[in-house]
N, C-alpha and C positions, 0 to 999 in steps of 0.2 A: 966729027958729026956722026960718023958711023957708030961710034961708041954710045952716043946719046940715043940713037935709034935702037941699038941693041939693048940698052938699059930700059928704054921705053917699051920695047917688045917683051923684054923679060918681065917688066912690071905688069904689062897687059896680060901676059900669059899666066902670071902668078894670080892676078885678079880673076881671070877667067877660071882658073883651077879652084880658087876659093869659092867662087860663085857656084861652080858645078858641085863642089862638096856640100855647100849650104843647101842647094836644091836637092841633092841626094839625101841629106840629113832630114830635110823637111818631108820628103817622100817617105822615108823610113818612119819618121814620127807619126805621119798620117796613117800609115799601115798599122803601126802599133796601137794608135788611138782607136782605129776601127776594130782591131782584134779585142782590145780592152772593152770597148762598148758592147761587142757581141758577148764577151764573158760576163759583163755586168747584166745584160738582158737575160742570159742563161741563169745566172745566179738569182736574179729577181724572180724568175719563173720557178726555180727550185724552192726559193723562200716562200713564195705564194702557195706552192704545193704542200710544203711542210706545214705552213700555217693552217691550211685546210685540213690536213691530216690531224694536226693537233686539236683543232676545233671539233672534228668528228670524234676523236678519242675522248675529249672532255665530255662531249654529249653522251657517249656510250658509258663513260665512267659515272656520270650523274644518274643515268638510267639504272645501271647496275647497283649503285648505292641505294637508290630508291627501292628497287626490287629486293635487295638484301634486307633493308629495313622492314619491308612488308613481310618477308619470309621469317625474320626473327620474331616479329610480332605474332605471326601465325604459329610458329613453333612454341612460343610462350603460352599462347591460348590453348593449344593442343596439349601441352604439358600440364597445364592447370586442369584441363578437362580430364586427362588421364588420372591425375591425382584424385579428382572428385569421384570418378568411376571406381577407382580402387577403394576409396572410402565407402562408397555405396555397396560394393561387392563384399567388403569386410562386414558391413552391417547386415547384409542379406545372409551371409554365411553364419553369423552369430545367431540370427533369428531362426535359421533352419536348424542349427544345432540345438537351440532351446526347444523347438517343436519336436525334434527327434527324441530329445530327453523326455519330454512330456509323453510322447507316444510309448517310449520304453517303460515309463512309470505306469501308464495305463495298461500296457500289455502285461506288466509284472503283477498288477493287482488283480 
């Protein structure tokens, strides 16, 4: 009978040990779960921040592209204007040279 009691006590002690390990495993898993949830929240915040920065960068890029297009157009207009002014200057120079030649002819006569 004592052997049966010893076997029952061993079985009970074994069951108690397995329950304690299961409780400890559950506690560890809960801690790990909490840590992982905190990491997920942190990563979500970083992701939101990165998305906001990306959106801001896109907005700035669009502004720069628009400004660049406007500057290119302005540069093209100014270049055209410079070419027109050079043409006018050449024409004025030619006229002045003709007038000077006529003055020379008048002075020579």
